[in-house]
C-alpha positions in Angstrom: 42.5 15.6 -12.6 39.1 16.9 -13.8 36.3 17.8 -11.4 34.4 14.6 -12.0 37.5 12.5 -11.3 38.1 14.4 -8.1 34.6 13.6 -7.0 35.2 9.9 -7.7 38.3 9.9 -5.7 36.4 11.6 -2.9 34.0 8.7 -2.6 36.6 5.9 -2.9 36.8 3.0 -0.6 33.8 2.1 1.7 31.6 5.0 0.4 32.1 3.8 -3.1 31.0 0.3 -2.2 28.1 1.6 -0.2 26.9 3.6 -3.2 27.2 0.4 -5.4 25.2 -1.6 -2.8 22.5 1.1 -2.8 22.2 0.8 -6.6 22.2 -3.0 -6.5 19.4 -3.0 -3.8 17.2 -0.9 -6.1 18.2 -2.8 -9.2 17.0 -6.1 -7.7 13.9 -4.9 -5.8 11.8 -6.7 -8.4 13.0 -10.0 -6.9 11.0 -9.3 -3.8 7.8 -9.1 -5.8 8.5 -12.1 -7.9 9.5 -14.4 -5.1 6.4 -13.4 -3.2 4.2 -14.2 -6.2 6.0 -17.5 -6.6 5.3 -18.4 -2.9 1.6 -17.8 -3.5 1.5 -19.7 -6.7 3.2 -22.7 -5.1 0.9 -22.5 -2.1 3.6 -22.1 0.5 1.6 -20.0 3.1 -1.4 -22.4 3.0 0.9 -25.4 3.3 2.5 -24.0 6.5 -0.9 -23.0 7.8 -2.3 -26.6 7.3 0.7 -27.9 9.2 -0.6 -26.4 12.4 0.9 -24.2 15.1 4.3 -25.8 15.2 7.1 -24.9 12.8 6.9 -26.8 9.6 10.2 -28.6 8.8 11.7 -27.7 5.4 11.6 -31.4 4.4 7.8 -31.6 5.1 7.2 -28.3 3.3 9.0 -29.6 0.2 6.9 -32.8 0.4 3.7 -30.8 0.7 4.4 -28.8 -2.5 3.9 -30.0 -6.1 7.5 -29.6 -7.2 9.6 -31.3 -9.8 12.1 -33.6 -8.0 15.1 -31.7 -9.4 13.8 -28.4 -7.9 13.3 -29.4 -4.3 16.8 -28.4 -3.4 16.1 -24.8 -4.3 13.1 -24.2 -2.0 15.5 -23.4 0.9 16.9 -20.5 -1.1 13.4 -19.1 -1.8 12.4 -19.5 1.9 15.6 -17.8 3.1 14.8 -14.6 1.1 11.1 -14.7 2.1 12.1 -15.1 5.8 14.5 -12.2 5.5 11.6 -10.1 4.1 9.4 -10.9 7.1 6.9 -13.3 5.5 8.0 -16.3 7.6 9.9 -16.9 10.7 12.6 -19.7 10.6 13.3 -21.7 13.7 16.0 -24.3 14.2 14.4 -27.7 15.0 15.9 -30.2 17.5 17.8 -33.1 16.0 15.9 -36.4 15.7 18.7 -38.9 16.2 20.9 -36.9 18.6 24.0 -37.7 16.5 26.6 -34.9 16.4 27.0 -35.1 12.6 23.2 -34.7 12.0 22.5 -31.2 10.6 19.8 -29.1 12.3 16.7 -28.6 10.1 14.8 -25.3 9.8 11.1 -25.1 10.4 8.8 -22.2 9.3 5.8 -20.4 10.9 3.6 -17.7 9.5 3.8 -14.0 10.3 1.0 -11.4 10.2 1.9 -10.6 6.6 1.8 -14.2 5.4 -1.5 -14.8 7.1 -2.9 -12.2 4.7 -1.8 -14.5 1.9 -3.9 -17.4 3.0 -6.5 -18.5 0.5 -9.4 -18.7 2.9 -8.6 -15.6 4.9 -11.6 -13.2 4.4 -9.1 -10.3 4.3 -6.6 -12.0 1.9 -4.6 -9.7 -0.3 -3.6 -12.5 -2.7 -6.0 -11.5 -5.5 -4.7 -7.9 -5.3 -1.1 -9.0 -5.4 -1.6 -11.3 -8.4 -3.6 -8.6 -10.3 -0.9 -6.0 -9.8 1.8 -8.5 -11.0 0.1 -9.8 -14.0 2.3 -9.3 -17.1 0.0 -6.7 -18.7 0.5 -4.4 -15.7 4.2 -5.0 -15.4 5.1 -4.5 -19.1 4.5 -0.7 -19.1 7.3 -0.1 -16.6 9.7 -1.3 -19.3 8.6 1.5 -21.5 8.7 4.4 -19.0 11.5 6.3 -20.7 9.9 5.8 -24.1 6.6 7.3 -22.7 8.4 10.4 -21.4 9.5 11.0 -25.0 6.1 10.3 -26.6 2.6 11.9 -26.7 0.9 9.0 -25.1 -1.2 9.8 -22.0 0.2 6.8 -20.1 2.9 4.2 -20.3 0.1 1.6 -20.3 -1.2 3.1 -23.5 2.4 3.0 -24.9 2.6 -0.7 -24.1 -0.9 -1.8 -25.2 -2.1 0.8 -27.7 -5.2 1.6 -25.6 -6.2 3.1 -22.3 -6.2 0.9 -19.2 -10.0 0.7 -18.7 -10.6 -0.2 -22.4 -7.9 -2.9 -22.1 -9.7 -4.5 -19.1 -13.0 -4.4 -21.0 -11.5 -6.2 -23.9 -9.4 -8.8 -22.0 -11.8 -10.8 -19.9 -9.3 -12.7 -17.9 -7.2 -9.6 -17.0 -10.4 -7.7 -16.2 -11.7 -10.4 -13.9 -8.3 -10.6 -12.1 -8.3 -6.8 -11.6 -11.9 -6.8 -10.3 -11.0 -9.7 -7.9 -8.0 -7.7 -6.6 -10.1 -4.6 -6.0 -12.8 -6.7 -4.2 -10.2 -8.2 -1.9 -8.8 -4.8 -1.0 -12.4 -3.6 -0.3 -13.0 -6.5 2.1 -9.9 -5.7 4.1 -10.6 -1.9 4.3 -14.2 -2.4 5.3 -13.3 -5.0 7.9 -11.1 -2.4 9.6 -13.6 0.5 9.1 -16.6 -1.4 10.4 -14.8 -2.9 13.3 -12.9 0.2 14.6 -14.6 3.3 13.1 -18.3 2.7 12.7 -18.9 6.2 14.0 -18.2 7.7 10.6 -21.6 6.4 9.5 -23.6 7.9 12.4 -26.6 9.9 11.3 -26.5 8.5 7.7 -29.9 7.3 6.4 -28.9 6.9 2.8 -25.5 6.3 1.1 -24.2 6.0 -2.4 -21.1 4.0 -3.1 -19.8 5.9 -6.2 -17.9 3.8 -8.6 -18.7 0.8 -6.3 -18.1 -1.9 -8.8 -19.9 -5.1 -8.1 -20.8 -4.0 -4.6 -18.2 -5.4 -2.1 -18.2 -2.2 -0.1 -21.9 -1.5 -0.5 -22.8 -5.0 0.7 -20.6 -4.7 3.8 -22.2 -1.4 4.8 -25.8 -2.6 4.1 -25.2 -5.6 6.2 -23.6 -3.7 9.1 -26.3 -0.9 9.0 -29.7 -2.3 8.1 -31.2 1.2 8.6 -29.0 2.7 5.8 -30.4 2.6 2.3 -27.3 1.7 0.3 -26.9 2.3 -3.5 -24.0 0.9 -5.5 -23.5 3.3 -8.4 -21.4 2.4 -11.5 -21.4 2.2 -15.2 -24.1 0.1 -17.0 -21.6 -2.5 -18.1 -20.6 -3.0 -14.4 -23.9 -3.1 -12.6 -26.5 -3.4 -15.4 -27.3 -7.0 -14.7 -26.8 -7.0 -10.9 -29.8 -7.3 -8.6 -29.9 -5.8 -5.1 -32.0 -7.0 -2.1 -33.1 -5.6 1.2 -31.5 -2.2 1.8 -29.0 -2.6 -1.1 -29.7 -1.6 -4.7 -27.7 -1.1 -7.9 -28.1 2.0 -10.0 -26.3 2.5 -13.4 -25.0 5.9 -14.5 -21.9 8.1 -15.1 -20.4 10.0 -12.2 -19.2 12.6 -14.6 -22.8 13.5 -15.5 -24.8 13.1 -12.3 -24.8 11.1 -9.0 -27.9 9.9 -7.2 -28.8 12.0 -4.1 -28.1 10.7 -0.7 -27.1 11.8 2.8 -23.5 10.5 2.3 -21.4 9.5 -0.7 -18.5 7.1 -0.5 -15.6 7.1 -3.0 -13.1 4.4 -2.3 -10.0 4.5 -4.4 -11.8 6.5 -7.2 -10.3 10.0 -7.3 -6.7 8.8 -7.6 -7.6 7.4 -11.0 -8.3 10.8 -12.4 -6.7 14.2 -13.2 -7.3 17.3 -11.1 -9.7 18.7 -13.6 -11.7 15.4 -13.7 -11.7 15.2 -9.9 -13.2 18.7 -9.6 -16.0 17.7 -12.0 -16.7 14.5 -10.0 -16.7 16.4 -6.7 -19.0 19.1 -8.0 -21.5 16.3 -8.9 -21.0 14.9 -5.4 -21.9 18.2 -3.8 -25.0 18.5 -5.9 -26.0 15.0 -4.8 -25.7 15.6 -1.1 -27.4 19.0 -1.1 -30.2 18.4 -3.7 -32.8 17.4 -1.1 -32.1 20.3 1.2 -30.0 18.2 3.6 -26.3 18.9 3.8 -24.6 15.6 4.0 -21.0 14.7 3.4 -18.7 13.0 1.0 -16.3 10.3 2.3 -13.2 9.7 0.2 -10.9 6.8 0.9 -7.6 7.6 -0.7 -4.0 8.3 0.1 -2.9 11.6 1.6 0.8 11.4 0.7 3.1 12.2 3.5 0.4 12.9 6.0 2.0 10.7 8.7 5.4 12.2 7.9 7.9 11.6 5.1 10.0 9.5 7.4 7.3 6.9 8.0 7.5 3.4 6.5 4.3 4.1 4.6 5.8 7.1 2.7 7.8 5.1 0.2 4.8 2.8 -0.5 2.7 5.9 -1.2 5.3 7.1 -3.6 5.3 3.7 -5.4 1.5 4.0 -5.7 1.8 7.6 -7.0 4.0 6.2 -9.8 1.6 3.3 -10.4 -1.3 5.7 -11.0 0.8 7.7 -13.5 1.8 4.5 -15.3 -1.7 2.9 -15.6 -4.3 5.6 -15.8 -2.7 9.0 -15.7 -4.0 9.6 -12.2 -2.1 10.6 -9.1 -1.9 10.3 -5.3 -2.1 13.7 -3.6 -0.7 15.5 -0.6 -3.0 17.4 1.7 -2.5 20.7 0.0 -3.5 19.2 -3.3 -6.7 17.7 -1.8 -7.5 21.0 -0.2 -7.2 22.8 -3.6 -9.5 20.2 -5.3 -12.1 20.5 -2.5 -12.1 24.3 -2.6 -12.4 24.4 -6.4 -15.4 22.0 -6.2 -17.1 24.5 -3.9 -17.0 22.7 -0.6 -16.5 24.5 2.7 -14.2 22.2 4.6 -12.8 18.8 5.1 -11.4 16.5 7.8 -8.6 13.9 7.3 -8.8 10.7 9.4 -5.7 8.6 8.9 -7.4 5.4 10.0 -7.0 3.1 6.9 -3.3 2.3 6.9 -1.6 3.8 3.9 -4.8 5.6 3.1 -7.0 8.0 4.9 -10.7 8.7 5.2 -11.3 12.3 4.0 -14.7 13.7 5.1 -15.7 16.6 2.9 -18.5 19.0 3.9 -20.6 21.3 1.6 
């Protein structure tokens, strides 16, 4: 028997079946994503929410959804997987007739996760989920091995023949979906930051939200802190026609060239889009902006610090997923602390502080 045959014999029986199950679990992981997308598109979380605080019987759930009559029998199978995944809790309901032969019916209630899928929840993640699962963003994954053997910068370019940002500019519907997803994430992050960690804005009189898009973050800060002069800074095609009011204004420009001066700069989910060299350039411009008026302010970066909470934590795998996503879409990356430290030093800053206060992401305060 050759060496490889000996190894196969060594993992026979239960170990062989466990290895197969491990492969199958990864093979079918996409089903979790697609069933969750289906639940949102069918309106299942909202239907259960409208039913009220008591478990919604399966029969009533089926009646509340716009289903083809031939498909009603399959909803139980969808709900069984979503319940197993923690998006709903299934409870056995008492029999109505009391007859022994009557089968118990299941009812469903929401969990904290499915409450984040409700249409009218201010912190809903539904737009973000739908934007990440739109076909244009899923297709590049099919070409990952092709990309590894090509000169293309990203698998997204391999799939669509152009960079991610150019694609979004050309495809209005895809661009609007992506912007809605980013805005929904910004609302969730800022709700946590402004509710639990307002102190990070102490002493700030002026703030620039760098790459702030249409201003979801800037508006939240301006409303929470009327004394802070807030500026949303982005490309002309993003903010050129937007009008500010009160302590909020929009300024167009390019962060690779110059950034408006302020006491503090905020970069939420910006640097992970760019290479190390590009990030150093952005950070150097940030340093110039917070020191140009003689006052030494700070730069606040909201991004992932991979493995900061330990590589055994539940968030670590998700961070690795996102690291791959950045490679696929834009050629960017998520970074470990040592990588952040290297960027910060190369940009000429004197120090930093990591606050792991935004779930999978951290707030990194950087000082000149």
